[in-house]
C-alpha positions in Angstrom: -4.0 17.8 -20.1 -4.9 14.8 -17.8 -5.7 15.0 -14.6 -1.8 15.5 -13.0 -0.5 17.1 -16.3 2.2 14.2 -16.5 5.1 14.7 -18.8 5.6 13.0 -22.3 9.1 13.2 -22.5 9.9 9.6 -21.8 14.3 10.9 -20.8 12.8 13.5 -17.9 13.5 11.1 -15.0 12.0 14.0 -12.6 8.2 12.9 -14.7 6.2 14.9 -12.3 2.6 15.3 -11.1 1.5 18.8 -11.1 -1.7 19.3 -9.5 -4.8 21.3 -11.2 -7.4 22.2 -9.7 -9.9 20.8 -13.1 -9.5 18.7 -15.7 -9.0 20.7 -19.2 -10.8 18.0 -20.7 -14.2 16.2 -21.4 -14.5 12.6 -21.1 -17.4 10.7 -22.9 -19.9 8.6 -20.4 -18.3 5.7 -21.9 -15.4 6.9 -20.6 -13.0 6.8 -23.8 -10.8 9.4 -25.8 -8.6 9.5 -28.2 -5.1 8.1 -27.3 -2.2 10.4 -29.7 0.5 7.3 -28.1 -1.4 4.4 -29.0 -3.5 2.3 -31.4 -5.6 1.8 -28.1 -8.6 4.2 -26.2 -7.4 6.5 -23.1 -9.0 4.2 -19.9 -10.0 6.9 -17.9 -10.3 4.0 -14.4 -13.0 6.2 -12.9 -15.9 4.2 -15.2 -15.5 1.6 -13.4 -16.8 2.0 -9.9 -20.3 4.6 -10.4 -21.8 6.5 -13.0 -22.1 9.6 -11.1 -18.1 10.2 -10.1 -17.5 10.6 -13.8 -19.4 14.1 -12.9 -17.0 14.8 -10.4 -14.2 17.1 -11.7 -10.7 17.3 -9.6 -11.9 20.7 -8.5 -15.0 19.0 -6.1 -12.2 16.2 -5.7 -10.2 19.3 -4.4 -12.8 20.9 -2.2 -14.1 17.8 -0.6 -10.1 18.1 0.1 -10.3 21.6 1.7 -13.0 20.4 3.9 -12.6 17.9 5.1 -9.1 19.7 6.1 -11.1 22.4 7.7 -13.7 20.1 9.8 -10.0 18.7 11.0 -8.8 22.4 12.1 -12.7 22.8 13.6 -12.7 20.1 15.9 -9.1 20.1 17.5 -8.3 21.3 20.7 -4.9 22.4 19.7 -6.0 24.4 16.4 -8.9 26.3 18.4 -6.1 28.2 20.3 -6.2 25.6 23.2 -2.8 24.8 24.5 -1.7 21.4 25.0 1.8 20.6 27.2 2.1 17.2 25.4 3.0 17.7 21.6 3.0 14.0 21.2 -0.7 14.1 22.6 -2.7 16.7 20.7 -4.9 14.8 18.8 -5.9 12.6 21.6 -9.8 14.2 22.5 -10.2 14.0 18.8 -9.5 10.2 18.4 -12.7 8.5 19.5 -11.9 6.0 22.8 -12.2 3.0 21.3 -9.5 4.1 18.1 -7.3 5.8 20.9 -6.9 2.6 22.8 -5.9 0.0 19.6 -3.6 3.1 18.8 -2.4 2.4 22.3 -1.3 -1.8 20.9 -0.3 -0.3 16.8 3.0 -3.2 17.4 0.5 -5.8 17.4 0.7 -8.0 14.6 -2.6 -9.2 15.4 -3.9 -5.6 15.1 -7.4 -5.3 12.8 -7.0 -2.6 10.4 -10.7 -2.6 9.0 -11.5 -2.3 12.8 -9.4 0.6 13.1 -11.1 2.2 10.0 -14.4 1.2 10.4 -13.4 3.2 14.6 -11.6 6.2 12.6 -14.8 6.8 10.1 -12.3 5.8 6.7 -9.8 7.5 8.4 -7.4 4.7 9.5 -4.4 5.6 7.3 -4.2 9.2 8.7 -4.6 8.5 11.7 -2.4 5.6 12.1 0.2 7.2 10.2 0.2 10.4 12.4 0.2 8.5 15.4 3.2 6.9 14.3 4.7 10.0 13.4 4.6 10.7 16.9 5.0 7.2 18.4 8.8 7.3 16.3 9.4 11.4 17.5 10.0 12.3 14.3 8.1 15.7 14.6 10.2 17.0 16.8 13.4 15.2 15.3 12.5 16.9 11.5 10.6 20.1 13.4 7.7 19.9 11.1 4.8 21.4 10.8 1.5 19.1 12.3 -0.7 21.1 10.0 1.3 20.5 6.7 1.7 17.0 8.2 -2.0 16.5 8.4 -3.2 18.3 5.1 -0.5 16.0 3.2 -1.7 13.2 5.0 -5.1 13.2 3.9 -4.3 14.6 1.0 -1.9 10.4 0.6 -6.0 9.6 2.2 -7.5 11.2 -0.9 -5.4 10.1 -3.6 -6.2 6.3 -3.4 -9.3 5.1 -4.5 -11.3 3.8 -2.3 -13.2 2.2 -4.8 -10.5 -0.1 -5.2 -12.2 -4.1 -3.1 -7.7 -4.0 -2.1 -5.6 -1.2 -3.5 -6.9 1.2 -1.5 -6.3 4.1 1.7 -7.1 1.0 4.5 -3.8 -2.0 2.4 -2.0 1.2 2.3 -2.6 2.0 6.5 -1.9 -2.1 7.0 1.5 -1.9 5.3 2.3 0.8 7.5 1.4 -0.5 10.6 3.5 -3.9 9.5 6.3 -1.3 8.4 6.3 -0.3 12.1 6.3 -3.5 13.8 9.7 -4.6 11.3 10.8 -1.0 12.1 10.8 -1.7 16.2 12.6 -5.1 15.6 16.0 -5.5 17.7 18.2 -6.3 14.7 16.9 -2.4 13.2 15.8 -0.4 16.2 19.2 -0.5 17.2 20.6 0.7 14.5 18.4 3.0 12.2 18.1 6.4 12.4 14.9 8.7 12.6 15.9 9.6 9.2 15.2 5.8 7.7 12.7 5.6 9.5 10.6 8.6 8.5 11.4 7.2 4.9 10.3 3.6 5.5 6.7 5.7 6.9 6.1 7.8 4.1 7.5 5.1 1.6 4.4 2.3 3.5 2.1 5.0 3.4 2.3 6.0 -0.3 3.6 3.3 -2.0 0.8 2.5 -3.8 -0.8 6.0 -4.2 -3.8 6.4 -7.1 -3.8 2.3 -8.0 -5.7 2.4 -10.6 -7.0 -0.7 -9.9 -5.3 -2.7 -12.6 -2.2 -4.5 -13.6 0.6 -3.6 -15.2 0.3 -6.1 -17.4 -3.1 -4.4 -18.3 -1.2 -1.3 -18.6 1.3 -2.3 -20.3 -1.4 -4.0 -23.2 -3.8 -1.4 -23.6 -0.3 1.1 -24.3 -1.7 3.3 -22.0 0.1 6.7 -21.3 1.9 5.4 -17.9 3.1 2.4 -19.8 4.8 4.8 -22.2 5.2 6.8 -19.7 7.4 4.8 -17.7 8.4 2.9 -20.3 6.5 -0.7 -19.7 8.9 -0.4 -16.6 7.9 -0.5 -13.0 4.7 1.4 -14.6 2.9 0.9 -11.7 5.2 2.3 -8.9 6.7 4.3 -10.8 3.7 6.5 -11.1 2.6 6.1 -7.2 6.3 7.0 -6.4 6.1 10.3 -8.6 2.4 11.1 -6.9 4.2 10.3 -4.0 7.0 13.5 -5.0 3.8 15.5 -6.5 2.1 15.4 -3.1 5.3 15.7 -1.0 5.6 19.3 -3.0 2.2 20.4 -2.3 1.7 20.4 1.4 5.4 21.8 1.7 5.6 19.0 4.9 9.6 19.7 4.2 9.6 23.4 2.6 12.0 23.9 5.3 14.9 21.5 4.4 17.8 22.2 1.8 17.1 21.2 -1.9 19.7 18.5 -1.5 17.9 17.1 2.0 14.5 16.9 -0.3 16.0 16.4 -3.3 17.8 12.7 -1.4 14.6 12.4 0.7 12.4 12.1 -3.1 15.2 9.6 -4.2 15.3 6.8 -1.1 11.3 7.2 -1.6 11.9 6.1 -5.0 13.9 3.4 -3.9 12.1 1.8 -1.6 8.4 1.7 -3.9 10.4 0.6 -6.2 11.1 -2.4 -4.6 7.8 -3.3 -4.3 7.2 -4.2 -8.0 6.5 -8.0 -7.8 8.0 -8.6 -11.3 11.7 -8.1 -9.3 11.4 -9.9 -6.2 13.6 -12.9 -7.8 16.3 -10.1 -8.0 16.2 -8.6 -4.3 15.4 -11.9 -2.7 18.9 -13.3 -4.3 20.0 -10.5 -3.3 19.1 -10.8 0.4 19.4 -14.7 0.4 23.5 -14.0 -1.3 23.7 -11.3 1.5 22.7 -13.9 4.5 24.8 -16.6 3.2 27.5 -14.9 2.8 27.0 -13.4 6.3 28.3 -9.7 5.6 25.2 -7.9 5.7 26.0 -4.7 8.1 24.2 -1.9 9.6 26.1 0.4 10.3 26.9 0.5 6.8 23.6 3.6 5.1 23.5 1.0 2.3 22.8 -1.6 2.8 20.5 -0.2 6.3 18.4 1.1 3.0 18.1 -2.4 0.9 17.2 -3.5 4.5 14.6 -1.4 4.2 13.6 -2.1 1.2 13.8 -5.7 2.2 10.7 -4.2 4.5 8.3 -3.0 2.6 8.5 -6.2 0.6 7.4 -8.0 3.0 4.9 -5.6 4.4 3.2 -5.4 0.9 2.5 -9.6 1.0 2.0 -10.0 4.7 -1.5 -10.7 4.3 -1.0 -14.7 4.5 1.1 -13.7 7.5 -1.9 -12.8 9.5 -4.4 -14.5 11.7 -6.6 -16.1 9.6 -9.7 -13.5 10.0 -7.9 -11.2 8.3 -5.9 -13.0 5.3 -9.2 -14.3 4.7 -10.8 -11.3 4.1 -7.8 -9.4 2.6 -7.8 -13.1 0.6 -11.2 -12.0 -0.7 -10.8 -8.2 -1.9 -7.9 -8.6 -4.2 -9.5 -11.4 -5.8 -12.3 -9.6 -6.4 -10.1 -7.0 -7.7 -8.4 -9.8 -10.2 -12.0 -10.1 -11.0 -12.7 -7.0 -11.7 -10.3 -6.4 -13.9 -10.4 -9.8 -15.6 -14.6 -10.3 -16.2 -16.4 -8.0 -13.3 -19.6 -7.8 -13.9 -20.4 -4.2 -13.9 -23.1 -2.2 -15.7 -21.2 0.3 -16.9 -17.7 -0.6 -19.2 -16.3 -3.3 -17.7 -12.4 -3.8 -17.4 -13.2 -7.8 -18.5 -15.1 -6.9 -22.1 -12.6 -4.6 -23.3 -10.0 -7.2 -23.1 -12.0 -9.1 -24.3 -12.8 -6.2 -27.3 -9.5 -5.7 -28.1 -8.6 -9.7 -28.4 -6.4 -9.2 -25.7 -7.0 -12.4 -24.0 -7.9 -12.0 -19.7 -4.8 -12.0 -17.7 -4.0 -14.8 -15.5 -5.8 -14.9 -12.0 -7.9 -12.8 -13.2 -11.3 -14.9 -14.4 -13.2 -15.9 -12.0 -14.7 -19.0 -14.7 -11.5 -21.2 -13.9 -9.8 -19.2 -10.9 -11.0 -19.7 -6.7 -9.6 -18.2 -4.0 -8.0 -20.8 -2.6 -6.1 -21.9 -6.0 -4.7 -18.7 -6.2 -3.7 -17.8 -2.3 -1.9 -21.2 -2.4 0.0 -20.7 -5.0 1.1 -17.1 -4.1 2.4 -18.8 -0.8 4.2 -20.8 -2.0 6.0 -19.1 -4.8 6.7 -15.5 -3.7 5.2 -15.1 0.7 7.1 -18.5 1.9 10.6 -17.5 0.0 10.8 -14.1 1.1 9.7 -14.6 4.4 12.0 -17.5 5.2 14.3 -15.3 3.8 13.8 -12.6 6.4 13.3 -14.9 9.3 16.9 -15.4 9.0 18.1 -11.7 9.1 15.4 -11.7 12.2 15.1 -14.7 13.8 12.7 -13.7 16.1 9.1 -13.6 17.6 7.4 -11.5 15.6 9.3 -13.7 12.5 7.9 -17.0 13.5 4.8 -15.5 14.7 4.8 -14.9 10.7 6.1 -18.2 9.1 3.5 -19.8 12.0 0.4 -18.2 10.1 1.7 -18.6 6.9 1.5 -22.4 7.4 -1.8 -22.9 9.2 -3.6 -20.4 6.2 -2.2 -22.0 3.8 -3.3 -25.4 5.4 -6.8 -24.2 5.3 -6.9 -23.2 2.0 -6.0 -26.9 1.3 -8.9 -27.6 3.7 -11.1 -25.5 1.4 -9.7 -26.4 -2.3 -10.3 -30.3 -0.8 -14.1 -29.2 -0.3 -14.2 -28.2 -3.7 -13.0 -30.5 -5.5 -16.1 -32.6 -3.5 -13.0 -34.3 -0.8 -13.9 -32.7 2.1 -14.6 -33.8 6.0 -16.3 -32.1 8.6 -12.5 -31.2 10.7 -10.3 -28.5 10.2 -7.8 -28.8 7.8 -5.3 -26.0 9.6 -5.1 -28.3 12.2 -4.6 -31.5 10.6 -1.8 -30.9 8.7 -0.1 -28.2 11.6 1.4 -29.5 14.8 -0.3 -27.4 17.8 3.8 -26.5 18.9 4.0 -24.9 15.9 1.0 -22.4 16.8 1.9 -18.5 16.7 2.0 -16.8 19.7 1.5 -13.2 19.7 4.5 -10.7 20.3 4.3 -7.9 21.7 5.2 -4.5 21.3 4.8 -1.3 21.6 
């Protein structure tokens, strides 16, 4: 009976999110209500952003979604009945000129998703993903209804929480753009089928859908209903997947396909999204390394292609340290801000850190602004998670792009070490990135279409 009317039957592996027009329960302004299945209160995460949002019902949210889609219908020449000969360009007249120019370079690794989001008035995920569906020929190949596709993407974008500093629609657009870059790599582009590309783009766009802005350990230790539903296993990833399935069904985007194909699609999208669980990093990396050591990856094999797509989505999800310093630094600041919000933020309303302290849960690792710094967090993240993954990816796809990513990674890590030294009182006027890196290793920008 909460937002989404989630099944509580833990044996029901298809626990779907049923979209509702309104909440049947009234929450207190404090954001708590008695939790049926645990000793800790149910937490309405909307309270951590603004008091006004508490007043916004799901029905009002759906009205905004409908109005945003209607505005699109009114603005589009195509949907006003004007014939456009080339279907791949039906949205050209609706794009801002600068945003359109940016989309022409959507395959460049230095693509600035923050600028693109500003140029599209906060609609980067919708605009970029729709463009990529056109670019890869998916609309024509799968005979997709463009109105249903647009509606699906609008719903996806609106189901991300814009109040989250990091896990929001801009992050999803960034991951989708990175996934496109990987799909264009020679080893993949010559082997992937349209089905593979379709699954990859949908999974990338929805991989963090309805993210609450807190991590899995927090959900588990507060006995949140999602943790109970998914038995404390890949809680967020299961939630993202099921939310995506709900939107796919609501939009009717693939209603013209057979039931068997739709079920296969939902299952395989789930496999891709579940692979982004960072707690499963070592297992996936070990499998990837073993395949590379044996040299037995065959991309003619559908199962092997699917595994590589899982690894590609994992790379896209944590590729921020492999971007240019200007982009990487912004992402680092945003993710750390979200960590600190969970640990001990200073909102005027109830803060997550206050909840952790109130229930003697302890402040989560990386979430205490009193003991952690952005530099420390990023250096550890790069050392233990990013470098091992992208090192193996470069073994698999040793291209200009993979070397560019490793080059940026090295420079960014050196830069954060320089910041670390300055904070410790040992900094100087030199550029730490260039002091520790040979100029021959500076990354060159790959050009992809």
